[in-house]
N, C-alpha and C positions, 0 to 999 in steps of 0.2 A: 136150675135152682140158684147157682151163684149169680146169674144174670138178673134173676128176679130180685134177689137180695140187694144187688147193686142199684137197681132201678128204684127200689123202695127208699134206700138211703139218699138217693139223689132227689127224690120227690119230697121227703119229709126233712124239715130242718132239724138238725141234731139237738138243738136247744129244747125242743119239745120232748125229746127222750129224757133229757136231764130233768125236766119238770115232772115227767111220769115217775122217774126214779125218786125224786124228792117227795112226791105224793105217797109213794109206797113206803118210804122210810118213816114219814110222819104217821101214816096210817097204822103201820105195824108197831112202831115204837110207842106212841102215845096210846094206841088202842090196847096194847099189851099191859101198859102201866095202869090203865083205868079198869082193867079186868079185876083188880084187887078186891073190889066190892063184892064180886061174885064168890070169892074164896074166903071172905071174912068169917062167915059163920062156921065153915068147915075147919078153919084154922083154930078158932076159939074152942071148938068141941074137941079136936084131936090133941091139942097141946094144953088144954085147961087154962088158957090165958084170958085176961080181961080184954074187952074191946079196945080200951085205950092203948094197951101194950101192943096189940096186934096192929092197930092203926098206925103206930109209930113206924112200921115197915114202909108204908106208903109215903109217910112224911119224909123219911130218909131218901127214898127214891126220887121224890119230887124235888127236894133240895139239890140233889146231884144233877139231875138232867136239866134243870134250869140254871144252876150255878156254874156248871162246867163250860158254859158258852164262852166265858171270858178266857178260858184256856184253849178250847178246841178251835175257836175262830182264828187266833194268831197261828196256831199250828197248821191249820188248813192253808193259810196264806203262804206258809213256808214249805210245806211238804205236799200240798195238793189236797183237794177235798175227797177224792176217791179212797185213798188209804184209810182216812179217818172214818168215812162212812161204812166201809167194809168192816173195819175193826169194831165199830159200834154195833153193827148187826150181829157180829160173832159174839160179842160180850152179852148182848141181849138174849140171844138164843141159849148161850151157856148158862146165864143166870136163871132162866125159866126151867131149863132141864135140871139144874142142880136143886132148884126149889122142890122139884118133884120127889127127890130122895132125902129131903131134910127130915131130921128126927127130933129137932128142938126148934123153939122159936128163934134162938140165936142163929141157927143155921139158915132159917128163913130170912133173917136180917141180912146175913152175909150173901146169900144166893140171890134173892129177889131184890133186896134193897140196893146192894152194890152192883149186881149184874145188870138189872134193868136201868138203874140210875146212871151208871157209867156208860152203858150201851147207848141209851137215848142221848145222853149228854155229848158223847163223841160224834154221833151221826147227825144230830138235828141241825145245829148251826152251820157246819160245813156244807150240808146238802142245800140248805136255803141260800147260803152265800154263793154257791156255784150257780144257782139260777140267775142271780143278779148280773153275772158277767155275760150271760148269753142274750140279754135283752136290754134295749134302751127305750124304744117307743112303747113296747108292750110289757115293760117290766112289772108294772102293777098287776096286770092281768095274769102274767106267768107266776108271780109270787103268790097271788091269791089262790091259784090252782094248787100250787105246791103246799101251801099252809092248810088248805081245806082238808088235807088228809088227816089232820088232827081231829077235826069235827066228825068226819066220816068214821074214823077209827074208834073214837069214844062212843059213837052211836051203834056200831056194828059188833065190835069185839066183846063187850060185856055179855050181851045175850048169847053170843057164840060160846063164851066160856061157861055160862050157866048150862047150856045144852050139853057141853062136853062133860061137865061135872056130873050131871044126871046119868050120863051114859057110861063113863069110864072112871068116875071118881076124881077128886081134886088132884091127885098125883098124876093120873093119866092125862088130865086136862092140861096141867103145866107142861108135861112132856110133849103133848101134841102142839101146844102153842110155841114151844121152843123149836120144834121141827118146822113149823110154818114160818117162823121168823128167819130161820136159817135158809130155807129154800127160796122163799119169795123176797124177803128183805135183803139177804146176802146177794142174791142174784141181781136184783135191781140196783143195788149199791154199786155194782161194777159199771153201770151206765153213767154214773156221775163223772163229769169231766170239768176240770177247773177253768180252762181257757179255750175259747173258740179258735184263737189264732193258732193253737197247736194242731188243729185240724184244717188249717187253711181257710177258715171261715171268719165271718164278722158278725157282731151282734145283730139280731133280727133278720139275718140273711139280707142285709141292706142292699138293694139294687144299685145304690149310688157308689158302693164300694166294689162292685163287680166290673170286670173288664167288658167294655162294649165294643162289639164288632160291627163296623159299618158296612153296608152293602155298597157295591160299586156305584149304583145310582145315587146314593146319599153322598158319596165322596165327590162325584161330578157336580152335584148341586152345590156343595160347599165351595168347590173351586170356582164355580161361576159367580157365586155371591161375593167371594173374597178377592178374586183376581183384580177387578177394577180398582178397588181401594188400595191394593198393594202396588199398583203401577205408578211411577212418577209421571208428572204431567208432560215432560219432554220425551218420554219413552213410548214408542208404539206398542200396542198390545201384541201378545205372543201370537195371536192368530194371523196378524198381518206380516209377521217376520218371514223372510225368505226361507225356502226349504233347505237351502245350502248356503254356507258362508265361507269366507276365506280365513276365519280366525283360527289360530293354532292353539290358543289357550282356552280351556273350558270356562274359566272364571271371567275372562274378558269379553265373552259373548253375552250381551244383555238378554237376548231372546232365549238362549239356552239356560241362563241362570234362572229366569222366571219360570220356565217350564220345569226345571228340576226342583225348584222350591215348592211348586204346587203339585206336581205329579210324582215327586219323590223317586225319580229315576234319572239315570245319567244319559247324556246325549253328547256324543263326540262327533266332530265334523273334521 
């Protein structure tokens, strides 16, 4: 099993795992935020509040998760994207879980509005920013995959929330969504990595940055091509040099110096 895991890591560029983590974070974060429409009628009924006052909860969350990018981005540059992404998913799951036990609309404001708003705000920008560092040539494609979690989440999560409300009620639905965010979102957030160089990698797994090992035949072909150009006109080629010489100094022997420069090995006579 460890050998299979190692082989998988060697075959798959780690940057794509960062993309998958960012997709999961945006899917769960924005999907959970946009499930509020499914809870709107239940919250109005249970708390006897107007639609406008209940909708203010979503407005508060939206302001926080978009406005906090100006803070979470610089913090990710300083402390790394992973701690902020993990903290964001923990805040999101805690906010959803606390909303399930709210007894007033003010508590819903505090739990859902602050929990979801702060959670998505802490995780969203650092996760997308981490993707940028892992790609250069395919940066647009990788970023598009990561951000597409927003669209998929807002499409899938509200119907899922409606199904849960019909089965276990709105409180049970909030609790289930909180557990889902903790397990999947928190787990995937640990895959976010800030810098490929920390893993000895380069953006895009660029082959131009990898060490190239030449086969012996390639080395011999290179020596044959470069040797004539490297020889002065007054000096005989290395192949015509005598097999033995009377020189005592390695550097004073022309044939030996040429051989050493091309074949990278010492020859003493």
